[in-house]
Structure formats: C-alpha cells, structure tokens
N, C-alpha and C positions, 0 to 999 in steps of 0.2 A: 301674257296679256295683262292688262290692268283689270281691276275688279269689275268695273262696269261692263267691259267687253266680255269678261268671264260669265257674268250673269246673263247678258243678252245671248251669248252663244248657247247657253243651256235652255233659254226660253225658245230659241229657234223661231223668231218671228218670220212669217212668210206672208206676202201680200195676198190677201183673199180678194180684196176689192180696193181699187183706187180710182180717183177721178175727182168730181166736184159738181157744184151747181151754181147757177146765177139766179138772182131774184130781183124783182122790181116791185115797187109799191109796198103795200102792207102784206105781211105774210107771217106765218107761224107754223113750224114743222116739228112734229114729235117723232123721235127715234126710239125704238124699243130696246130691250136688253140686248147686249151683244157679247159674244165670246171674244177673248183676246183684247187687243188694244186699238183704239182709234186715235189717229194723229192728224190734225188739220191745220191749215194756215189760211188766214183771211187775206186775199189778194187785193180786194178793194171794198170800200163801203164799211158799214158797221152793223152790228147786231147784238142781241143778248144771247147768252148761253146759260141755261138753267138745267142743273143736274138733279135728278130725283134723289132725295136724301141729303142734299146740301142746302142749307138755309138761304144763302145769298147767291143771287145771280151774278154772272160775270159780264161786264161790258167789253165787247170785242171791237177792235178797229183795225184798219188796214195794216198789215205787217204782223199782227198778233198770231201766235201759234198756240194750240192747246192739245194736250194729250189726255185721253180718258182711259185709264188702265183698269178700272174696276168692272166695267161692263154694265154700269147702271143706266137706266133710261134717261134721256135728256131731250131738251128742246132748244132749237135755234129760232129766233124770231126778231122781227123788226120792232115788235111791241108785245111784251109778255101778257098784256091784258087780252090779246086776241085769242079766240078759241083755236087750238092747234089742230092741224090735219096730219094724219099719219103719213109718213114719207112713202109708204108703199102705195098709197092711193095717188100720190102726186107723181111718183117716178116708178110706175109698175114694171116697165120693160127696159130700164136703163142698162145698157151694156157696160161691162167692165172697161175702164179706161176712158169713159166719156164725161162730158160736162152737160148736165141737164139745165133746162131753163124753166123758171117759174115766173109767171106774170110778165113774160117777155124779157126778164133780166134787166141789166143796166145799172142797178143801184148797189148790188152786193154780189161778191164772188168769193168762192172758197174752194180750195183743192186739198187733197190729202189722201190718206190710205187707212184701211181697216185690216189689221194684221191678226190672223189666227196664230196660235202658238203651237209649235210642234213639240216643245218640251213637255214631258209627261206630268210634271208637277209645278206648272207655272204659278198656280195659286199660292204656293208656299213663298215664292219669291216676290210676287206682286202685292201680297196682302198688306204690306206696310207703305205702299205708295199712296199719296194723297188722291182723292177722287178726281181732282182736276189739277193738271200741271199747266199753268198759264204763263207763257213767255210774252212779256210785254215791254221790256226795256228797249229803248231805241238801239243801243249797241247790239243787243241780242237779236232784235228783228233784222238788223242789217246782215247778221251772219246767216239768217235763213232766207233772205230775200232772193238770192240767186237760185236756190232750189225751187222756190215758189214760182218765180217767173219762168224758169226753164221747164218745169213740169207743166205749167199752163200752156206754154208754147208747144210742147210735145203732144198734148191732148188736143189742142186746137188745130194744129197743122201736122197731121200724121205723116211720118216718114218711115222708111224701112228701119226696123229695130226700135221704133219709138215706144212700143208697148213695154219692152224690157227696160229702156232708159227711164220711163216714167215710174215703173215699179221700183227701180233702185233709188230714184230720187225720193220716193215716198219713205223708203226705209232710212235713207240718209236724214230726212227731216225728223223721223222718230228719234234716232240716235242723237242728233244735234239738239233736239228739244230737251232730252233727258240730261245731256251734258250741260246745257245752259242752266237748267233748273238746279243742277248740282252745284254749279259755279256761284249761284246766288247765296249759298250758305245754308239754305233750308232750316233756318233757325226755329227751334221749338218742336221739330218733328222727331218721330221715333221710327227707326227701321234701318235696314242696311244702306239704302240710298242716302238717307240723311247722315249716316255715320261717315260716308265717304267724303262729305263736305268738311269734316273735321280732320285736320292734318294728323293729329296723334292717332285717332281711331283708324284713319285710312292707312297709316303705316302698319298697324297690326293686322288689319283685314287683308291688305296686300300681301303681307308675309304668309298668312294662312292660305290664301288662294294660290300663291306661287309654289308653296311646298306643303300640300295637304298631308303628306305622309310623314312629315317631320314630327318628332316627339315634342310638340309645343307644350310649354308650361305657362302658368300665369306669370311667372318671373321672366321668362324669355320673351313673352309677348309684351309685357310691360316695358322691358328694356328696348324693344323695337319702337315703342311709342314714346320713349323718353320720360317715363313716369314711374312712380313707386307702384308696387304691386297693388296696394290697397286703393290708391287713387285711380289707377287704371281700371281695376275691377268695377268700382262704383260708376265711373264715367261710361264705361262700355255698356253696362246694364242700362243706364239712363238714356244713352244715345241709340243703341241698337234694339233694346227691348228684351235682351236675353244675356246670359253670361257669356264670356269669351269662349269657354270650353263647350258650351251648348251650341254656340254659333259654329265652332270648328267641326263638331260632330255633324251638324245639319249640312254644312257645306260638303263634308266628305261624302255624305249619303247622296247629295245632289249629283256629285261627280260619279259616284258609284252607279246611280241610276242611269246616267248617260252611258257608262261603260257596259252595263248589263244590256242595254237596249241596242247598242251598235257595235261593240267590239268582238263579241263572240268568245271572250276570255272566260275561263271557269271562275267560279266564285272565289276559290282559294287565291288565284292570281290577283283578282281585283282587291280582295281584302289586304293582301300583302302590299300592293301598290299604294294603299291609302294608310299604311302604318299599323295595320292590325296583324299581329303575329298569330292570332287564333281566328280561324274561320267562324267558330262558334260565337266569339265576342263580336265580330263584325256582323254576323247575321242577326244577333240580338239587337244591336244598335240600329241596323237597317230597318228591321220590323217595327221598332219603336217610332222611328221618324217617318217611314214611308207607308206603314200600315199593312205590309205584307212581307213575306220572306224574299230574299234575293232571287231565288229560283222562280217563285210565283211572278215576281216583277219581270224577269227576263222572258217569261212565256206569255205575258199578257197581250202582246200585239201579234202573236203568231196565229195562223189559221187554227180553228178548233181541232182539226185532226192532228196537229203537231203539239198541242198544249200538254199532252200527257207523255210526250217522248222524254227519254233521259236527257240529261244536260248536254252530253256530247252531241246529240242530234240537234239540239237547240243551237249550240255554238256553231255547228257546221252550217245550218240554214242561215244564221245571221251573217256568217263569214261570206257565204255565197251571195247573199243579198247586198252586202257592202262592197 
C-alpha cells in the first residue's frame, strides 16, 4: 500500500455517526469535543466554521469540504456574532443516517460523518495534522461532489442497503479530503502527512513503510530520496519533525502494535518480522515508544480474567477471535 493507506489502515476509522442537517434563517450551533475525526461537506448555502484554539474562522460555501482531526470544540453559524446553541439541544434524538432541520431548513445543507478510530494509538499519528483541513479549490470540490450528492440522495430517499452505502460514502469523503489536502503541497507544515507532499521525503517514507524489517541506514534512505545523506537528514527533520531513524522506529512500533492486537503471534516472531534479531532490543524500543511492554500491550483489550494468562493463552484467544 501507499503510506497514506498504511496510516489509515492503522487508524481503522469506522463510522460512528453520519448524516447531516439543513438550516434556514439565522443560526449558530456549538459542537463539543469529539473523539476521532469529523469530515463534512457543504451541499448548499454558506456558513462560518470556527474551531476553538484556531484564531481565524473559515468561510464555507457550497462544495467545500472540511476535516477536523484534533477533536477540538467548534461552531458552525450563519453569523458568528450570534449566541450559539448546543447541538444536543437542537438535535436531541437525531437517529444515525438522518438529516435534521433547523428553522425549517432551505438556506444551508451539510452532510458527512464522524469517525471513531479503532487503532489503539491514533493520537500518535494524528498529532501533526492541522486542526482544520479545508478543501475549497473548484477542481477539488468537483472530485467530492459526486460523493456529496449521492450521500444526500441515500439519506433523503432510503432504499435497501442505503445505510451501508452512505457509511462508505462518508469514509470515501474522508480519504478523498486527505488526498486532496496532500496534493495541495501543504507548504510550511511539519508532520508525516506534510512530508508525503514532498517527492523526495515521500520516496523515503514509502520505502520504510514497504519494508519496515529492512536494515535501513541514513545512506540507503538518502539514496532512495536522491539526496546526500546530510541534506536528506536535515530536510527530513525539518519536514517530518523527527529524524529518519526515529520515524522508522516509531513506524515499526505502530505496525508491531497492530500485530500484537490482532495476529496472535508471539513477541519473538513479531520482533523478527520487523528487523529485530533480539527480542530484548525490540521490547525496549516498543516500551519507549508505546509506553508499555509488548506483552502488556497485547493483553490490554482482553477480558480482565485473561489479562494475567501466559502469552500462549493470549495468542490462542486472539487467534480464535480473528
């Protein structure tokens, strides 16, 4: 897979809530903190988006898409000077997959999804994303328009299987929005997503993701990027926010966490699959990055009665569950 697909596969987004609302007249809605990622697209009309902690509000118009990956509180409003009303008071019993109406609707319409993340360490991967990913270019909006219109149709005119189709459309909108944001170049940002917008950095990151067990060196990664070792090391740190070898270690531990949670393989096998000849060296690196030992990590989602069982029993239970 490509690096963006790699990361999203570890995040394991799943649609917790999808749908939308319509509004008419003057309105202002406040949404509280949220887990996971919110991704919405404006179908018609215009509004303001204000995210707590971000100094400047964003003007939204029909066709715009925005992603909120940090979980910070935010407001949507026709006029930001209006006193906001908590969304729970306006839409107390809105069922999943529905479109609610405020003030009779007619002036503004929005659809999208709220994704909780099944990946155990999503915060590590999302920490470098900007608080607002705003897609507003006309060519980019055109790429999202089919998803928006189809999702609104599925929600307005329910048919057999429509719930699942709308859920998948919401996920497609999320991936497409991140892809378009990546294509814009993300100039000036720091983090793994920003680095993927740079051809040279993307070549090195793609190599690390494709072969995490390979004995990568600064020289071999610099060669993949087509740069000198010194230039590559400096640019990687400036773009990604960490050194190439630290990034490689962190990625290996992300992959290890996934294997520990779902494969049932013993720690020694996972260590070897990621290039560690010594289980002790692997365990030390894992605890430094993930905050606990590999065995503690593997047991954390098991029922309490199983958490003290030997590793073989843990592996058997995970294998049976998978």
